[in-house]
Every structure is written in structure tokens, then in C-alpha cells.
C-alpha positions as CSV (number, residue, x, y, z in Angstrom):
1,X,6.6,-51.6,-7.6
2,X,4.9,-51.5,-4.2
3,X,4.9,-48.7,-1.7
4,X,7.9,-50.3,0.5
5,X,10.0,-50.7,-2.8
6,X,9.4,-47.4,-3.8
7,X,10.2,-45.5,-0.5
8,X,13.1,-48.0,-0.2
9,X,14.5,-46.6,-3.7
10,X,13.6,-43.1,-3.1
11,X,15.3,-43.2,0.7
12,X,18.6,-44.4,-1.1
13,X,19.3,-40.8,-1.9
14,X,21.3,-38.9,0.7
15,X,18.9,-36.0,0.5
16,X,15.7,-38.3,0.6
17,X,16.7,-40.6,3.6
18,X,13.6,-39.4,5.5
19,X,11.4,-38.4,2.6
20,X,7.5,-39.4,2.7
21,X,4.9,-39.6,0.2
22,X,2.3,-36.8,0.8
23,X,-0.1,-37.9,-1.7
24,X,-0.6,-39.3,-5.2
25,X,-2.9,-37.3,-7.4
26,X,-4.5,-39.4,-10.2
27,X,-5.9,-37.9,-13.3
28,X,-7.7,-40.6,-15.0
29,X,-8.9,-38.4,-18.1
30,X,-5.2,-37.3,-18.6
31,X,-3.9,-40.7,-17.7
32,X,-1.3,-39.4,-15.2
33,X,-0.2,-39.8,-11.8
34,X,1.7,-36.9,-9.9
35,X,3.6,-37.7,-6.7
36,X,3.8,-35.2,-4.1
37,X,7.0,-35.9,-2.0
38,X,8.5,-34.2,1.0
39,X,12.0,-33.9,2.1
40,X,13.7,-32.2,4.9
41,X,17.0,-31.6,2.8
42,X,17.9,-29.4,0.0
43,X,17.9,-31.4,-3.3
44,X,20.0,-31.2,-6.4
45,X,19.0,-31.2,-10.3
46,X,20.7,-34.8,-10.1
47,X,18.1,-35.7,-7.3
48,X,15.1,-34.5,-9.6
49,X,16.3,-36.6,-12.4
50,X,16.4,-39.6,-10.2
51,X,12.9,-38.9,-8.9
52,X,11.7,-38.5,-12.5
53,X,12.9,-41.8,-13.6
54,X,11.7,-43.6,-10.2
55,X,8.1,-42.0,-10.3
56,X,7.7,-43.3,-13.9
57,X,8.9,-46.9,-13.0
58,X,6.3,-46.8,-10.1
59,X,3.3,-46.5,-12.5
60,X,2.0,-48.7,-15.3
61,X,3.4,-48.1,-18.6
62,X,0.0,-46.7,-19.9
63,X,0.2,-43.9,-17.3
64,X,2.4,-40.7,-17.3
65,X,4.0,-39.8,-14.1
66,X,4.9,-36.5,-12.6
67,X,6.4,-35.3,-9.3
68,X,6.5,-32.2,-7.0
69,X,9.1,-32.2,-4.2
70,X,8.6,-29.9,-1.2
71,X,11.2,-29.1,1.1
72,X,9.4,-28.9,4.6
73,X,11.3,-28.9,7.9
74,X,9.7,-30.5,11.1
75,X,9.5,-27.2,13.1
76,X,7.4,-26.7,16.2
77,X,5.3,-23.8,14.6
78,X,4.5,-25.7,11.4
79,X,3.7,-28.9,13.3
80,X,1.3,-26.7,15.5
81,X,-0.1,-25.1,12.5
82,X,-1.0,-28.4,10.5
83,X,-2.5,-29.8,13.9
84,X,-4.9,-26.8,14.2
85,X,-5.8,-27.1,10.5
86,X,-6.5,-30.8,10.9
87,X,-8.7,-30.6,13.9
88,X,-10.7,-27.9,12.5
89,X,-11.2,-29.8,9.4
90,X,-11.9,-33.4,11.0
91,X,-12.6,-33.0,14.5
92,X,-14.7,-29.9,15.2
93,X,-15.2,-30.9,18.8
94,X,-11.4,-31.2,19.6
95,X,-10.8,-28.0,17.8
96,X,-13.2,-26.2,20.1
97,X,-11.1,-27.5,23.0
98,X,-7.4,-26.9,21.6
99,X,-6.1,-23.6,20.7
100,X,-2.5,-22.7,19.6
101,X,-1.3,-22.1,23.2
102,X,-2.6,-25.5,24.3
103,X,-0.2,-27.4,21.8
104,X,3.5,-27.8,22.8
105,X,6.0,-29.7,20.4
106,X,9.2,-31.4,21.4
107,X,11.3,-32.4,18.2
108,X,13.3,-35.5,18.2
109,X,12.9,-39.2,17.6
110,X,9.9,-39.5,17.9
111,X,8.6,-35.9,17.8
112,X,6.0,-35.5,20.6
113,X,3.2,-33.2,20.3
114,X,1.3,-32.5,23.7
115,X,-2.3,-31.2,24.1
116,X,-2.8,-29.3,27.3
117,X,-6.3,-30.2,28.6
118,X,-8.5,-30.1,31.6
119,X,-10.0,-33.1,33.2
120,X,-13.2,-33.3,31.1
121,X,-11.3,-32.7,27.9
122,X,-8.9,-35.5,28.8
123,X,-11.6,-38.0,29.0
124,X,-13.0,-37.0,26.0
125,X,-9.6,-37.4,24.0
126,X,-8.9,-40.7,25.9
127,X,-12.1,-42.4,24.6
128,X,-11.3,-41.5,20.9
129,X,-8.5,-42.1,18.6
130,X,-7.8,-38.3,17.8
131,X,-4.1,-38.6,19.0
132,X,-3.4,-41.5,16.8
133,X,-5.1,-39.9,13.9
134,X,-3.2,-36.6,14.2
135,X,0.1,-38.5,14.5
136,X,-0.7,-40.4,11.2
137,X,-1.5,-37.2,9.5
138,X,1.8,-35.5,10.6
139,X,3.7,-38.5,9.3
140,X,2.2,-37.9,6.0
141,X,3.3,-34.2,6.1
142,X,6.8,-34.1,7.4
143,X,9.8,-36.4,7.6
144,X,9.6,-37.6,11.2
145,X,7.7,-40.1,13.6
146,X,5.2,-38.5,15.9
147,X,3.7,-39.5,19.1
148,X,0.7,-37.6,20.9
149,X,0.4,-37.2,24.7
150,X,-2.1,-35.3,26.9
151,X,-1.0,-33.1,29.8
152,X,-3.6,-31.6,32.4
153,X,-3.8,-28.1,32.3
154,X,-5.8,-25.8,34.3
155,X,-7.8,-23.6,31.9
156,X,-9.4,-20.3,33.1
157,X,-13.5,-20.2,33.1
158,X,-14.7,-17.7,30.6
159,X,-16.6,-14.8,32.2
160,X,-17.5,-11.9,30.1
161,X,-17.9,-9.7,33.2
162,X,-14.5,-9.9,34.3
163,X,-12.8,-9.6,30.9
164,X,-10.2,-7.0,30.7
165,X,-11.0,-4.1,28.8
166,X,-9.7,-3.6,25.3
167,X,-6.5,-1.2,25.2
168,X,-7.8,2.4,24.4
169,X,-7.2,3.4,20.6
170,X,-4.5,6.1,20.3
171,X,-4.8,8.5,17.7
172,X,-1.6,10.3,16.8
173,X,-1.6,14.0,15.9
174,X,-1.2,14.8,12.4
175,X,2.1,16.8,11.8
176,X,2.0,19.9,9.9
177,X,4.7,22.6,8.4
178,X,4.1,26.4,7.4
179,X,3.8,27.0,3.8
180,X,6.2,29.5,2.3
181,X,6.4,31.6,-1.1
182,X,2.7,31.2,-1.6
183,X,1.5,32.4,-5.0
184,X,-2.3,32.2,-6.2
185,X,-3.2,30.3,-9.1
186,X,-7.0,29.7,-8.4
187,X,-7.5,30.5,-4.8
188,X,-6.3,33.9,-3.3
189,X,-7.0,32.7,0.4
190,X,-3.4,31.8,1.7
191,X,-3.3,28.2,3.6
192,X,-0.8,28.8,6.5
193,X,0.1,25.1,7.0
194,X,0.3,21.8,5.0
195,X,-0.2,18.2,6.3
196,X,2.5,15.9,6.1
197,X,1.7,13.5,3.4
198,X,2.7,10.6,5.7
199,X,0.0,11.5,7.8
200,X,-2.8,11.6,5.2
201,X,-4.0,8.4,6.2
202,X,-7.4,9.3,7.0
203,X,-10.5,10.5,5.1
204,X,-10.9,14.4,5.4
205,X,-13.2,17.0,3.4
206,X,-10.5,19.7,3.8
207,X,-6.9,18.7,3.4
208,X,-4.1,20.8,2.4
209,X,-0.8,19.2,1.1
210,X,2.3,21.0,-0.2
211,X,5.3,19.4,-2.1
212,X,7.3,19.1,-5.4
213,X,5.7,17.6,-8.5
214,X,7.4,14.4,-9.4
215,X,4.9,13.5,-11.9
216,X,2.2,15.3,-14.0
217,X,0.0,14.2,-16.9
218,X,-3.1,15.4,-18.6
219,X,-5.6,12.7,-19.0
220,X,-9.3,12.4,-20.0
221,X,-12.0,10.8,-17.5
222,X,-14.4,8.1,-18.4
223,X,-16.9,10.7,-18.7
224,X,-14.7,12.7,-21.3
225,X,-13.7,15.4,-19.1
226,X,-10.0,16.5,-19.0
227,X,-8.2,16.3,-15.7
228,X,-4.5,16.0,-14.4
229,X,-3.1,13.2,-12.6
230,X,-0.2,14.6,-10.3
231,X,2.2,13.0,-8.0
232,X,3.7,14.9,-5.2
233,X,6.3,14.4,-2.4
234,X,7.1,16.4,0.7
235,X,10.0,14.1,1.7
236,X,7.9,12.4,4.3
237,X,5.8,10.3,1.5
238,X,4.3,10.6,-1.9
239,X,0.9,11.6,-2.7
240,X,-1.3,10.7,-5.7
241,X,-4.0,13.3,-6.8
242,X,-6.5,14.3,-9.3
243,X,-7.5,18.0,-10.3
244,X,-10.0,18.8,-12.9
245,X,-8.9,22.6,-14.2
246,X,-11.4,25.3,-14.4
247,X,-11.6,27.7,-17.3
248,X,-9.8,30.3,-15.4
249,X,-7.0,28.1,-14.3
250,X,-6.7,25.9,-17.3
251,X,-3.7,27.6,-19.1
252,X,-1.6,28.1,-15.7
253,X,-2.2,24.6,-14.9
254,X,-0.8,23.6,-18.3
255,X,2.3,25.2,-17.4
256,X,3.0,23.2,-14.2
257,X,6.2,21.0,-14.6
258,X,7.9,18.3,-12.7
259,X,10.3,20.2,-10.3
260,X,7.4,22.8,-9.5
261,X,6.1,23.1,-5.9
262,X,2.5,23.6,-5.3
263,X,-0.1,23.7,-2.5
264,X,-3.1,21.5,-3.1
265,X,-6.4,21.9,-1.1
266,X,-9.1,19.3,-1.5
267,X,-10.7,16.2,0.0
268,X,-9.3,12.8,0.7
269,X,-11.9,10.4,0.2
270,X,-12.6,6.4,0.2
271,X,-13.1,5.1,-3.2
272,X,-13.3,1.4,-3.9
273,X,-11.7,0.9,-0.4
274,X,-8.9,3.2,-1.0
275,X,-8.3,6.9,-0.1
276,X,-7.9,9.1,-3.1
277,X,-7.1,12.8,-2.9
278,X,-8.9,15.0,-5.4
279,X,-7.8,18.8,-5.2
280,X,-10.1,21.7,-5.4
281,X,-7.6,24.2,-5.4
282,X,-3.9,24.4,-6.9
283,X,-1.6,27.2,-6.1
284,X,2.3,27.6,-6.0
285,X,4.0,27.3,-2.7
286,X,6.7,25.1,-0.8
287,X,8.1,23.7,2.2
288,X,10.5,26.1,4.3
289,X,14.1,26.1,3.4
290,X,16.2,23.1,5.1
291,X,12.9,21.4,5.9
292,X,13.5,18.6,8.4
293,X,10.5,16.4,9.1
294,X,9.4,16.3,12.6
295,X,10.0,12.7,14.1
296,X,6.9,10.9,14.8
297,X,6.5,9.6,18.3
298,X,6.3,5.8,18.1
299,X,3.1,3.9,19.4
300,X,3.8,2.3,22.7
301,X,4.2,-1.6,23.0
302,X,0.9,-3.2,23.4
303,X,0.1,-4.0,27.0
304,X,-0.3,-7.8,26.2
305,X,0.3,-10.1,23.3
306,X,-2.5,-10.4,21.0
307,X,-1.7,-13.1,18.4
308,X,2.0,-14.5,18.5
309,X,2.9,-15.2,22.3
310,X,6.8,-15.9,22.7
311,X,7.6,-19.3,24.2
312,X,10.1,-20.1,26.7
313,X,13.0,-22.1,25.4
314,X,13.5,-25.2,28.0
315,X,14.9,-27.7,25.7
316,X,18.3,-25.9,24.8
317,X,21.1,-27.1,26.5
318,X,23.4,-24.0,27.0
319,X,25.9,-25.5,29.2
320,X,28.6,-26.1,26.4
321,X,27.8,-22.5,25.1
322,X,29.1,-21.1,28.3
323,X,31.8,-23.8,29.6
324,X,34.9,-22.0,28.2
325,X,34.6,-18.7,29.5
326,X,32.6,-16.7,32.1
327,X,30.0,-14.3,30.6
328,X,31.1,-10.5,30.3
329,X,29.1,-7.8,32.2
330,X,28.0,-6.4,28.8
331,X,26.2,-9.6,28.0
332,X,24.6,-10.1,31.5
333,X,23.4,-6.4,32.1
334,X,21.6,-6.0,28.9
335,X,18.8,-7.8,26.9
336,X,19.1,-8.6,23.4
337,X,16.7,-9.7,20.8
338,X,18.4,-11.7,17.9
339,X,16.1,-11.8,14.9
340,X,16.0,-13.2,11.3
341,X,13.7,-12.6,8.4
342,X,12.6,-14.8,5.3
343,X,11.4,-12.6,2.7
344,X,10.0,-12.7,-0.9
345,X,13.1,-10.8,-2.1
346,X,15.9,-8.5,-1.6
347,X,14.3,-5.0,-2.1
348,X,14.1,-3.4,1.5
349,X,13.7,0.2,0.4
350,X,10.5,1.7,-1.2
351,X,12.2,4.2,-3.2
352,X,13.7,1.1,-5.3
353,X,10.4,0.0,-6.3
354,X,7.9,-2.4,-4.7
355,X,9.0,-3.4,-1.3
356,X,9.4,-7.3,-0.7
357,X,7.2,-8.8,1.9
358,X,8.2,-10.6,5.0
359,X,7.3,-14.4,5.0
360,X,8.7,-15.3,8.3
361,X,9.8,-13.9,11.5
362,X,12.3,-15.8,13.9
363,X,13.7,-14.3,16.9
364,X,15.2,-15.3,20.4
365,X,15.7,-13.2,23.4
366,X,18.8,-13.1,25.4
367,X,18.3,-12.2,29.1
368,X,20.9,-12.2,31.5
369,X,23.3,-13.8,29.1
370,X,21.1,-16.7,28.4
371,X,18.7,-17.5,25.4
372,X,15.3,-17.7,27.2
373,X,12.5,-17.2,24.9
374,X,11.7,-17.4,21.1
375,X,9.2,-15.6,18.8
376,X,8.2,-17.4,15.6
377,X,5.7,-17.0,13.0
378,X,4.9,-17.3,9.4
379,X,3.8,-14.3,7.8
380,X,1.3,-14.1,4.8
381,X,3.0,-11.7,2.1
382,X,-0.2,-11.3,0.2
383,X,1.5,-12.0,-3.0
384,X,2.5,-15.2,-4.9
385,X,5.8,-16.6,-3.9
386,X,8.4,-17.2,-6.6
387,X,9.6,-20.7,-7.3
388,X,13.3,-19.8,-6.5
389,X,12.4,-18.4,-3.1
390,X,10.5,-21.7,-2.4
391,X,13.4,-23.7,-3.0
392,X,15.8,-21.6,-0.9
393,X,13.3,-21.2,2.2
394,X,11.1,-24.3,1.9
395,X,8.3,-21.9,2.6
396,X,5.3,-22.5,0.1
397,X,2.3,-20.6,-0.8
398,X,0.0,-23.3,1.2
399,X,2.0,-22.5,4.4
400,X,1.5,-18.8,4.4
401,X,-2.0,-18.7,3.0
402,X,-3.7,-18.7,6.5
403,X,-0.7,-17.0,8.3
404,X,-1.2,-13.6,9.9
405,X,-0.4,-10.5,7.8
406,X,2.5,-8.5,8.7
407,X,0.2,-5.7,10.1
408,X,-1.1,-8.2,12.7
409,X,2.5,-9.4,13.7
410,X,4.3,-6.3,14.1
411,X,2.3,-5.2,17.2
412,X,3.4,-8.4,19.0
413,X,7.1,-8.3,17.7
414,X,7.4,-4.7,19.0
415,X,6.6,-5.8,22.3
416,X,8.9,-8.7,22.1
417,X,11.7,-6.2,21.4
418,X,10.7,-3.6,23.8
419,X,13.8,-2.7,26.1
420,X,16.1,-4.8,24.1
421,X,19.0,-4.1,21.6
422,X,18.7,-5.9,18.2
423,X,21.2,-8.2,16.8
424,X,21.4,-9.9,13.4
425,X,23.5,-11.5,10.9
426,X,23.9,-8.5,8.3
427,X,21.6,-6.9,10.6
428,X,20.8,-3.8,8.6
429,X,19.1,-5.9,5.7
430,X,16.5,-7.2,8.0
431,X,16.3,-4.2,10.2
432,X,15.1,-2.0,7.1
433,X,12.3,-4.4,6.4
434,X,11.2,-4.3,10.3
435,X,11.5,-0.6,10.4
436,X,9.5,-0.1,7.1
437,X,6.7,-2.6,8.2
438,X,6.6,-1.1,11.7
439,X,6.4,2.5,10.7
440,X,3.1,1.7,8.7
441,X,1.5,1.2,11.7
442,X,3.5,3.7,13.6
443,X,5.6,1.2,15.5
444,X,9.0,2.8,15.4
445,X,11.9,0.5,15.8
446,X,14.8,2.6,17.1
447,X,16.9,0.3,18.9
448,X,20.6,-0.1,18.9
449,X,21.8,-2.8,16.5
450,X,24.7,-5.2,16.5
451,X,25.8,-7.2,13.5
452,X,27.5,-10.5,13.8
453,X,28.8,-10.4,10.3
454,X,31.2,-7.2,11.1
455,X,31.9,-8.7,14.5
456,X,33.1,-12.0,12.9
457,X,35.1,-10.1,10.2
458,X,36.8,-8.2,13.1
459,X,37.7,-11.1,15.0
460,X,38.0,-14.5,12.8
461,X,40.0,-15.2,9.8
462,X,37.6,-17.1,7.5
463,X,37.2,-17.6,3.8
464,X,33.9,-15.8,4.0
465,X,31.4,-14.7,6.7
466,X,28.2,-16.1,5.7
467,X,26.1,-17.5,8.4
468,X,26.8,-21.1,8.0
469,X,30.5,-20.6,7.8
470,X,30.7,-18.8,11.0
471,X,28.5,-21.4,12.7
472,X,30.5,-24.2,11.3
473,X,33.6,-22.1,12.9
474,X,32.0,-22.8,16.4
475,X,30.6,-26.1,15.8
476,X,26.9,-25.0,15.6
477,X,24.4,-27.1,13.6
478,X,21.2,-25.7,12.4
479,X,18.6,-25.7,9.6
480,X,19.7,-22.8,7.4
481,X,17.2,-20.5,5.5
482,X,14.4,-20.9,8.0
483,X,14.0,-17.8,10.2
484,X,14.0,-19.2,14.0
485,X,16.9,-21.6,13.3
486,X,19.1,-18.8,11.7
487,X,18.1,-16.5,14.6
488,X,19.2,-19.2,17.0
489,X,22.3,-19.8,15.5
490,X,23.1,-16.1,15.2
491,X,22.4,-15.8,18.8
492,X,24.7,-18.7,19.7
493,X,27.3,-17.0,17.5
494,X,26.7,-13.4,19.2
495,X,27.4,-14.9,22.4
496,X,30.7,-16.7,21.5
497,X,31.9,-13.4,19.7
498,X,31.2,-11.3,22.9
499,X,32.6,-13.5,25.1
500,X,35.9,-13.5,23.3
501,X,35.6,-9.8,22.6
502,X,34.7,-9.1,26.3
503,X,32.8,-5.9,25.2
504,X,30.3,-4.6,22.8
505,X,31.3,-2.9,19.6
506,X,31.7,0.7,20.0
507,X,31.5,0.4,24.2
């Protein structure tokens, strides 16, 4: 069976009509050949059984055959990312000219990638086969045909003397609360205030915290000294600390138990790259009655985008979206960001255990009632992805390995959302993720939110209100379980629902 026959048989399956062979890995010692296949459609167990038989028929009887199927959709960001990786690995001179913002992608038949170049760079590319090589590489990685083009682009001359100054670093003042019901155990001087545990994010030689014991255990250090491992909470956060008892306090410290309120003064020090709080003094004390934490002000949105720059949506025909009814004023007088996330799991609350991580953010902006911009990026979750998650989203460990981390993405997404209401399908699920990870860097997402699930439930009579079901009702086609595609579909649904409702919910 040659390659043409193999592809013909492979593409006879409905879910593999555009499938490609990414590579075949031959292990001579194990006498095994592994086929890496790429499809842009979800696949079934029956498909896998078919592939298992097909790859075995494709190799000599003396070899064992294995396979891996990767679901990979040809979206603009992934194409751009693969191009940058390829240039960096194989065409260093070209990589020096081409940055992410110099590449545009138009999906279609074929998919066209365009390099923005100046006159000198244009000559460089025209005298080499770089565009053809890139197209061939992409056709091995995606289920599509590709063509490369060059487009003249004026590029600024670098001049270090006129670069904009970096934005000033903004330090947020730590918050404190008064300590009440102080009772000495090993230190008679009464501390007047305690720092919010949420704000204990910097090294300090003399730090006082106050809260309820949620965990306490006597342990032995590596040097054989007894110490106490204690976890406190003041409702703003938890703090893990160590305390080495003195002879005069040993008996009193032994009496401490879960539920007691104590005041701890000590040092917050870096140890192996992490902050570790060691208490010098422990006394009784607690927060005031009916303590309500002071709300921390948000950092302002950055003055300019640093990493993820939004793109204009120019290839989306919105005529049909608006032809049946004029847009109500509530849509044209406000701006909205419609967003969707892909995540490693469903836990969006730290009190329920380890937070799941974001693997992709996709968003579009509605300005004057029209979908005008998009924000899309993969995110490195800093953990291995589960196989089930990979099957659902098509996002693999390889795809996110070199992606920015959430702390690098949040400032740009916060800027993208500035001045806009937020919209999502089951919006609170995604909003809790964004709120949590934003707060880690003091970006507070406090916008009003609108949920297309509850909107659809109040207006439509459907068997269920899943995104694809509501999209089918409006005839909206999209690639489900990728963040940008879901966000774009949700935006179209939101516009249709508000057109029919004539007003925003609760307005």
C-alpha cells in the first residue's frame, strides 16, 4: 500500500475526509512504525478501530503498527504560531524579519498566509523558496491547502533614543485591620494592626498577621527540633507558617487548636524561590466583629498591549446578521466583550481544591452593535493536559508548551475588556476563572455580565440550551470547543437575542 492508497482509504471515513499524515516514526529496534495523523473533525471509537486496521495493513507483516490521532483545526493563531516556530528553526534570517504582527492568515480554500515586509525584505523572500517551504510545512500540520503571499508594509525604524518609556511600576498599599481581644502568650507588646494575608506577597522582616487556625500540627525539623506547622485564615486568604516554640511558651502553644484565633509576628522570607513565613511570637487575638475586608482597588489597564494584540475582524460578513431587524439602542450605545475559555477542568473555585488552569482565551468585541475585534491566545497551563481534555478541545501539550502563561496574558485581556460589559454562554463559569487569575495580579474584573444561556431560556423553546443547540436554532455554524469560535458564535447569538428582546436583561 503506497501513500496515495493509504490516504485514499483514510479519507473514505467521514471524520477523516481532510486528514493528513503528519509523520511516521520508525523504531527499528522494536520493529514498530507509529503513524501521526491529523484531522479537523471529532472522531469515534469506530474510527479508531478502522485506523488501527488500516495502519497495520500499510506496513510489512514483520512490523507492528501504532497510531496517534490529533484533532487540529486550521485557525489563524495556530497557523501563525507554527510559522514562527518553523522560521525560527529553519530560516533564522527570515525569522529576524517576521514577527507575529507581520503575519496575517485568511482561512479558506486555500488558506492564505501573508507576510508583511518592507522593500528590502521583499527582495530577500522573492529570491528564496521560503513561502513554498512554509506552505509545505503547514500542509503537513493542518487539514488544508496553503499559499503564501508577500505584502508591502511600512516598518518603523528602531531608534532607542525615542522609544517610549516603560510604564511606571505601580505598588498597591498593603491593607490592615485592627486587632481585638489581644492576650499575651510569649510577647507582651500589643501589635495594633495586622496585614491582610492576601497582601502578604512580598518579603518582610517584621510582619504581623491575625486569623483563625484551620490546621495545626507539631512536627520535627530535619535538625531534630520540634516546631509547629500552622495554617491561618483571615477570610482574605490563607497563610502557612512555621513556629519554633520557646521553653516558656511550649505548654501554652500545645493547647492551641483548630478554631482558635491568634496573632503572629515574624518574617516573610524567600526560600527556594517561595515566600515562607516564620513566626517569632504567637499571641491570642482576632479580627473585629463583623469584619468585612476592604476592597482592593484594581490596577489600571496597561497603556498599551504588551503581548497579545487584538486584531480587526475584516473577513466576517455581518449583513445577514442584521438584515431582519434594526439594532436596538441598547446594543449600539454600549460596548461588549463576548468571551470563552478552554480550561484543564471544571474547578473554578480555590476553596474546592486546586484551581484548574486556562488553556485558551477567545473573545470578540461588539462596538456600535457590530463585531469589530478579536482577542485570541493559547495559554500555558503549567501542567500536563488530561487525555480526555485533549479529545474535547483538540488542544495538546505541544500546542501550549511555548504559549504565554496566564500572568502574561491577563494584563492584555484586562485592557481589551476595559469599558465593556462581558457576555458569555454560562458566563459565570468562565468569569470566575478570569476573576481569580486577574486578582492574582491585582486586575479586578468587575464588569456587568450577561449570560446567553439564561437569555435563551427566557426566550426560546428548545430541547436544551447548549451552545451548539442555540447556534443551530439561528443557523450559526462554528467549530465547537475552541475558545475563539465559541466566543464568535456566542456573540452572534447574543446579538440575535437582544434584537428580539429589544432591551438588555434587568434594564
